[in-house]
N, CA, C and O of each residue as an XYZ file, in Angstrom:
476
protein
N      51.759    -25.260    -26.230
C      51.614    -24.430    -27.314
C      50.689    -24.511    -28.007
O      49.795    -23.676    -28.146
N      50.834    -25.785    -28.646
C      49.940    -26.568    -29.327
C      48.428    -26.649    -29.002
O      47.443    -26.264    -29.633
N      48.565    -27.273    -27.816
C      46.999    -27.229    -26.981
C      46.543    -25.682    -26.997
O      45.459    -25.406    -27.511
N      47.265    -24.778    -26.502
C      46.720    -23.389    -26.496
C      45.994    -23.053    -27.653
O      44.770    -22.919    -27.678
N      46.734    -22.919    -28.588
C      46.243    -22.611    -30.172
C      45.004    -23.559    -30.464
O      44.056    -23.041    -31.054
N      44.907    -25.087    -30.060
C      43.743    -25.453    -30.161
C      42.564    -25.299    -29.505
O      41.495    -25.517    -30.076
N      42.648    -24.858    -28.076
C      41.458    -24.347    -27.390
C      41.120    -22.874    -28.079
O      39.958    -22.565    -28.344
N      42.352    -21.907    -28.370
C      41.599    -20.927    -28.668
C      40.785    -20.869    -30.474
O      40.073    -19.927    -30.822
N      41.086    -21.979    -31.314
C      40.348    -22.229    -32.315
C      39.200    -22.906    -32.020
O      38.279    -22.631    -32.789
N      39.007    -23.502    -31.378
C      37.806    -24.391    -30.646
C      36.737    -23.111    -29.857
O      35.525    -22.979    -30.027
N      37.446    -22.461    -29.172
C      36.494    -21.464    -28.953
C      35.915    -20.531    -29.903
O      34.735    -20.185    -29.858
N      36.650    -20.176    -30.656
C      36.443    -19.022    -31.813
C      35.368    -19.834    -32.691
O      34.395    -19.158    -33.027
N      35.385    -21.290    -33.154
C      34.533    -21.761    -33.875
C      32.940    -21.915    -32.941
O      31.861    -21.741    -33.508
N      33.020    -22.162    -31.890
C      31.800    -22.476    -30.809
C      31.183    -21.038    -30.548
O      30.014    -20.813    -30.234
N      32.154    -20.145    -30.731
C      31.368    -18.708    -30.241
C      31.015    -18.321    -31.683
O      30.339    -17.293    -31.630
N      31.177    -18.685    -32.828
C      31.049    -18.329    -34.074
C      29.778    -19.230    -34.422
O      28.862    -18.700    -35.050
N      29.676    -20.671    -34.013
C      28.573    -21.168    -34.274
C      27.157    -20.950    -33.669
O      26.095    -21.149    -34.258
N      27.339    -20.452    -32.237
C      26.249    -19.927    -31.150
C      26.127    -18.152    -31.847
O      25.141    -17.563    -31.404
N      26.679    -17.623    -32.474
C      26.346    -16.196    -33.001
C      25.583    -16.414    -34.282
O      24.625    -15.710    -34.603
N      25.977    -17.271    -34.897
C      25.114    -17.249    -36.243
C      23.944    -18.206    -35.967
O      22.987    -18.124    -36.736
N      23.904    -18.972    -35.113
C      22.465    -19.592    -34.310
C      21.459    -18.441    -34.154
O      20.374    -18.372    -34.732
N      22.006    -17.485    -33.229
C      21.132    -16.586    -32.492
C      20.742    -15.259    -33.486
O      19.700    -14.621    -33.333
N      21.800    -14.940    -34.574
C      21.550    -14.042    -35.167
C      20.852    -14.516    -36.562
O      21.006    -13.835    -37.575
N      20.343    -15.305    -36.569
C      19.832    -16.034    -38.053
C      20.749    -16.670    -38.921
O      20.408    -16.616    -40.102
N      21.772    -17.233    -38.697
C      22.438    -18.043    -39.797
C      21.795    -19.272    -40.201
O      22.477    -20.236    -40.548
N      20.328    -19.315    -40.178
C      19.869    -20.571    -40.712
C      18.598    -20.241    -41.619
O      18.806    -19.222    -42.277
N      17.886    -20.561    -41.749
C      16.642    -20.268    -42.647
C      15.449    -19.607    -42.062
O      14.548    -19.094    -42.726
N      15.510    -19.658    -40.813
C      14.238    -19.126    -40.011
C      14.619    -17.660    -39.706
O      13.723    -16.827    -39.567
N      15.841    -17.339    -39.604
C      16.179    -15.852    -39.392
C      16.503    -15.770    -38.203
O      16.930    -16.806    -37.692
N      16.422    -14.599    -37.400
C      16.528    -14.125    -36.195
C      15.497    -15.034    -35.265
O      14.455    -15.577    -35.632
N      16.091    -15.032    -33.980
C      15.074    -15.622    -32.971
C      14.125    -14.412    -32.707
O      14.545    -13.255    -32.685
N      12.881    -14.734    -32.518
C      11.812    -13.868    -32.236
C      11.925    -13.436    -30.794
O      12.318    -14.204    -29.916
N      11.587    -12.247    -30.584
C      11.441    -11.976    -29.142
C      10.234    -12.874    -28.604
O       9.333    -13.350    -29.295
N      10.411    -13.008    -27.191
C       9.218    -13.647    -26.370
C       8.692    -12.541    -25.951
O       9.306    -11.593    -25.462
N       7.177    -12.658    -26.187
C       6.195    -11.790    -25.680
C       6.127    -11.691    -24.313
O       6.105    -12.792    -23.763
N       6.080    -10.622    -23.488
C       5.826    -10.706    -22.325
C       4.959    -11.067    -21.591
O       4.006    -10.313    -21.790
N       4.684    -11.880    -20.750
C       3.723    -12.339    -19.984
C       2.944    -11.399    -19.464
O       3.273    -10.683    -18.519
N       1.753    -11.354    -20.127
C       0.614    -10.567    -19.660
C      -0.344    -10.840    -18.717
O      -0.644    -12.033    -18.770
N      -0.854    -10.334    -18.011
C      -2.085    -10.696    -16.975
C      -3.503    -10.762    -17.668
O      -4.211     -9.770    -17.838
N      -3.819    -11.989    -18.033
C      -5.193    -11.925    -18.522
C      -6.339    -12.065    -17.432
O      -6.757    -13.215    -17.294
N      -6.843    -11.212    -16.736
C      -7.844    -11.283    -15.681
C      -8.939    -12.317    -15.849
O     -10.008    -12.178    -16.444
N      -8.464    -13.396    -15.204
C      -9.594    -15.168    -15.489
C     -10.643    -14.810    -14.290
O     -11.318    -15.775    -13.931
N     -10.864    -13.698    -13.680
C     -11.719    -13.752    -12.660
C     -12.951    -13.440    -13.766
O     -12.689    -12.855    -14.817
N     -14.178    -13.836    -13.474
C     -15.178    -13.556    -14.222
C     -16.132    -12.201    -13.687
O     -16.583    -11.960    -12.568
N     -16.245    -11.345    -15.130
C     -16.905    -10.445    -15.057
C     -18.485    -10.309    -14.747
O     -19.059     -9.358    -14.215
N     -19.065    -11.596    -15.256
C     -20.562    -11.501    -15.748
C     -21.185    -12.045    -14.541
O     -22.399    -12.242    -14.491
N     -20.202    -12.356    -13.329
C     -20.951    -13.400    -12.088
C     -19.854    -13.130    -10.849
O     -18.648    -12.964    -11.032
N     -20.469    -13.122     -9.662
C     -19.556    -12.999     -8.730
C     -18.605    -13.961     -8.717
O     -18.813    -15.096     -9.146
N     -17.185    -13.459     -8.086
C     -16.153    -14.533     -8.025
C     -16.715    -15.896     -6.846
O     -17.424    -15.922     -5.840
N     -16.140    -16.652     -7.438
C     -16.520    -18.234     -6.505
C     -15.241    -18.701     -6.241
O     -14.210    -18.271     -6.758
N     -15.352    -19.778     -5.252
C     -14.220    -20.536     -4.643
C     -13.309    -21.106     -5.773
O     -12.101    -21.143     -5.536
N     -13.670    -21.461     -6.728
C     -13.102    -22.196     -7.883
C     -12.405    -21.278     -8.708
O     -11.444    -21.647     -9.384
N     -12.797    -20.167     -8.702
C     -12.164    -18.920     -9.614
C     -10.972    -18.624     -8.998
O      -9.922    -18.550     -9.636
N     -11.062    -18.402     -7.502
C      -9.753    -17.974     -6.869
C      -8.766    -19.253     -6.751
O      -7.550    -19.073     -6.830
N      -9.329    -20.602     -6.553
C      -8.455    -21.504     -6.982
C      -7.774    -21.650     -8.118
O      -6.592    -21.980     -8.028
N      -8.210    -21.495     -9.071
C      -7.470    -21.604    -10.443
C      -7.125    -20.286    -10.959
O      -6.993    -20.177    -12.178
N      -6.927    -19.064    -10.060
C      -6.345    -17.875    -10.198
C      -4.830    -18.371    -10.192
O      -4.438    -19.273     -9.452
N      -3.868    -17.556    -11.270
C      -2.778    -17.824    -11.395
C      -1.998    -16.785    -11.911
O      -1.976    -16.711    -13.140
N      -1.287    -15.879    -11.211
C      -0.992    -14.840    -11.557
C       0.565    -15.124    -12.104
O       1.237    -15.996    -11.553
N       1.185    -14.217    -13.393
C       2.037    -14.472    -14.250
C       3.511    -13.863    -13.040
O       3.491    -12.926    -12.242
N       4.631    -14.838    -13.356
C       5.951    -14.059    -12.523
C       6.471    -13.273    -13.269
O       6.301    -13.341    -14.486
N       6.984    -12.642    -12.870
C       8.224    -11.331    -13.402
C       9.387    -11.722    -12.997
O       9.590    -12.774    -12.391
N      10.260    -10.864    -13.320
C      11.750    -11.172    -13.257
C      11.891    -11.452    -11.516
O      12.302    -12.531    -11.090
N      11.617    -10.677    -10.896
C      11.794    -10.842     -9.308
C      10.228    -11.175     -8.546
O       9.791    -10.533     -7.591
N       9.721    -12.010     -9.032
C       8.571    -12.425     -8.233
C       7.483    -11.940     -9.136
O       7.680    -11.706    -10.328
N       6.368    -11.801     -8.558
C       5.143    -11.173     -9.126
C       5.223     -9.800     -9.306
O       5.994     -9.088     -8.663
N       4.184     -9.262    -10.460
C       3.971     -8.186    -10.940
C       3.059     -7.322    -10.088
O       1.855     -7.554    -10.201
N       3.456     -6.317     -9.213
C       2.332     -5.771     -8.072
C       1.403     -5.048     -8.356
O       0.638     -4.545     -7.533
N       1.360     -4.920     -9.458
C       0.035     -3.872    -10.292
C      -0.916     -5.115    -10.217
O      -1.815     -5.123     -9.376
N      -0.717     -6.290    -11.182
C      -1.547     -7.329    -11.338
C      -1.936     -8.162    -10.182
O      -2.982     -8.800    -10.308
N      -1.174     -8.282     -8.911
C      -1.498     -8.625     -7.528
C      -2.635     -7.915     -6.958
O      -3.688     -8.408     -6.552
N      -2.208     -6.433     -6.986
C      -3.086     -5.441     -6.627
C      -4.492     -5.354     -7.097
O      -5.492     -5.174     -6.402
N      -4.401     -5.538     -8.641
C      -6.067     -5.622     -9.102
C      -6.532     -6.642     -8.929
O      -7.763     -6.624     -8.953
N      -6.084     -7.574     -8.756
C      -6.670     -9.029     -8.405
C      -7.199     -9.129     -6.866
O      -8.215     -9.684     -6.447
N      -6.269     -8.474     -6.213
C      -6.982     -8.241     -4.450
C      -7.640     -7.414     -4.389
O      -8.490     -7.479     -3.501
N      -7.627     -6.476     -5.072
C      -8.463     -5.271     -4.878
C      -9.795     -5.771     -5.655
O     -10.820     -5.527     -5.020
N      -9.942     -6.259     -6.591
C     -11.256     -6.956     -6.890
C     -11.811     -8.142     -6.154
O     -13.033     -8.260     -6.249
N     -11.147     -9.095     -5.403
C     -11.579     -9.971     -4.624
C     -12.129     -9.030     -3.208
O     -13.145     -9.242     -2.546
N     -11.249     -8.103     -3.038
C     -11.838     -7.289     -1.595
C     -13.230     -6.608     -1.868
O     -14.162     -6.592     -1.063
N     -13.230     -6.081     -3.051
C     -14.542     -5.566     -3.428
C     -15.675     -6.421     -3.518
O     -16.807     -6.108     -3.149
N     -15.303     -7.637     -4.079
C     -16.746     -8.365     -4.186
C     -17.085     -8.936     -2.630
O     -18.254     -9.110     -2.284
N     -15.918     -9.218     -1.701
C     -16.148     -9.778     -0.337
C     -16.763     -8.687      0.529
O     -17.308     -9.029      1.579
N     -16.722     -7.335      0.162
C     -17.361     -6.078      1.145
C     -18.749     -6.200      0.218
O     -19.767     -6.088      0.901
N     -18.926     -6.360     -0.883
C     -20.423     -6.319     -1.071
C     -21.169     -7.473     -0.668
O     -22.324     -7.397     -0.248
N     -20.369     -8.803     -0.820
C     -21.117     -9.708     -0.285
C     -21.526     -9.664      1.379
O     -22.592    -10.061      1.851
N     -20.566     -9.167      2.008
C     -20.439     -8.721      3.452
C     -21.620     -8.059      3.741
O     -22.374     -8.379      4.660
N     -21.825     -6.974      2.834
C     -23.136     -5.885      2.937
C     -24.600     -6.417      2.691
O     -25.704     -6.065      3.107
N     -24.138     -7.448      1.811
C     -25.781     -7.995      1.262
C     -26.146     -8.955      2.389
O     -27.333     -9.153      2.651
N     -24.909     -9.719      3.243
C     -25.500    -10.804      4.114
C     -25.744     -9.770      5.268
O     -26.572    -10.273      6.028
N     -25.348     -8.485      5.725
C     -25.878     -7.787      6.832
C     -27.274     -7.333      6.175
O     -28.216     -7.737      6.856
N     -27.598     -6.731      5.235
C     -28.951     -6.397      4.932
C     -30.233     -7.525      4.875
O     -31.417     -7.378      5.177
N     -29.498     -8.704      4.365
C     -30.416     -9.910      4.468
C     -30.783    -10.375      5.999
O     -31.897    -10.799      6.308
N     -29.570    -10.218      7.010
C     -30.147    -10.622      8.250
C     -30.747     -9.336      8.949
O     -31.268     -9.495     10.054
N     -30.711     -7.993      8.348
C     -31.503     -6.975      8.866
C     -33.037     -7.457      8.687
O     -33.937     -7.597      9.515
N     -32.999     -7.609      7.622
C     -34.501     -8.085      6.783
C     -35.009     -9.210      7.612
O     -36.136     -9.065      8.087
N     -34.272    -10.459      7.896
C     -34.931    -11.268      8.365
C     -35.063    -11.148     10.007
O     -35.801    -11.910     10.632
N     -34.254    -10.090     10.664
C     -34.787     -9.975     12.103
C     -35.759     -8.954     12.060
O     -36.386     -8.828     13.112
N     -36.076     -8.155     11.101
C     -37.148     -7.243     11.011
C     -38.642     -8.046     10.715
O     -39.744     -7.782     11.197
N     -38.267     -9.113      9.750
C     -39.676    -10.112      9.304
C     -40.029    -10.908     10.597
O     -41.216    -11.219     10.693
N     -39.205    -11.286     11.600
C     -39.243    -12.185     12.681
C     -39.825    -11.273     13.784
O     -40.757    -11.759     14.424
N     -39.449    -10.122     14.079
C     -40.071     -9.009     14.855
C     -41.309     -8.954     14.521
O     -42.111     -9.346     15.369
N     -41.805     -8.489     13.283
C     -42.929     -8.333     12.655
C     -44.022     -9.604     13.142
O     -45.111     -9.427     13.688
N     -43.418    -10.878     12.790
C     -44.076    -11.968     12.821
C     -44.459    -12.137     14.444
O     -45.591    -12.531     14.726
N     -43.657    -11.882     15.332
C     -44.033    -11.743     16.931
C     -44.912    -10.842     17.038
O     -45.649    -11.070     17.996
N     -45.197     -9.803     16.414
C     -46.018     -8.740     16.794
C     -47.440     -9.068     16.263
O     -48.447     -8.663     16.843
N     -47.481     -9.886     15.032
C     -48.607    -10.322     14.525
C     -49.318    -10.909     15.360
O     -50.439    -10.478     15.632
N     -48.702    -12.240     16.051
C     -49.298    -13.271     16.836
C     -48.658    -14.328     17.239
O     -47.565    -14.493     16.698
N     -48.943    -15.014     17.928
C     -48.280    -16.249     18.170
C     -48.579    -17.582     16.962
O     -49.548    -17.765     16.226
N     -47.426    -18.295     17.120
C     -47.568    -19.420     16.013
C     -47.105    -18.778     14.774
O     -46.776    -19.601     13.920
N     -47.007    -17.774     14.493
C     -46.589    -17.295     12.856
C     -45.091    -17.303     12.717
O     -44.655    -17.264     11.566
N     -44.072    -17.357     13.912
C     -42.935    -17.340     13.995
C     -42.337    -18.785     14.077
O     -41.116    -18.934     14.131
N     -43.071    -19.692     14.085
C     -42.466    -20.948     14.133
C     -42.008    -21.843     12.580
O     -42.591    -21.719     11.503
N     -40.984    -22.609     12.825
C     -40.405    -23.039     11.571
C     -41.425    -24.531     11.268
O     -42.151    -24.973     12.159
N     -41.353    -25.030     10.209
C     -41.875    -26.277     10.036
C     -41.050    -27.434     10.928
O     -39.830    -27.590     10.879
N     -41.713    -27.987     11.516
C     -41.092    -29.338     12.132
C     -40.910    -29.102     13.953
O     -40.519    -29.964     14.740
N     -41.258    -27.904     14.236
C     -40.800    -27.358     15.574
C     -41.955    -27.826     16.452
O     -43.099    -27.653     16.032
N     -41.772    -28.358     17.540
C     -42.806    -28.672     18.671
C     -43.537    -27.479     18.926
O     -43.014    -26.370     19.032
N     -44.866    -27.740     19.033
C     -45.790    -26.402     19.446
C     -45.948    -26.620     21.042
O     -46.350    -27.709     21.452
N     -45.696    -25.800     21.743
C     -45.771    -25.660     23.138
C     -46.879    -24.708     23.767
O     -46.958    -24.574     24.988
């Protein structure tokens, strides 16, 4: 019976000490609320996204994984930039093939690259 009372008193003391520490029993007052982890978009807005930007991308973790909206935003941005690059590459390849076709029409030797053997 004495041991039981000792354990009850010890439990009350521990619970009281923890309660005082959490609720501000010290000089600093109550514990401040932790700010929620917000996604600060580290992808550059003034230039195209590069490989190093994607490697450095770290999305904040939520209670049950990643925040879907932030992941969707980052993936949407990357997808849009990749589509823009693909279109630019297609435009440049089209312009190059047009320039080569024009060079063939203008005469022999105009389409050769430096260093190629002339036959």
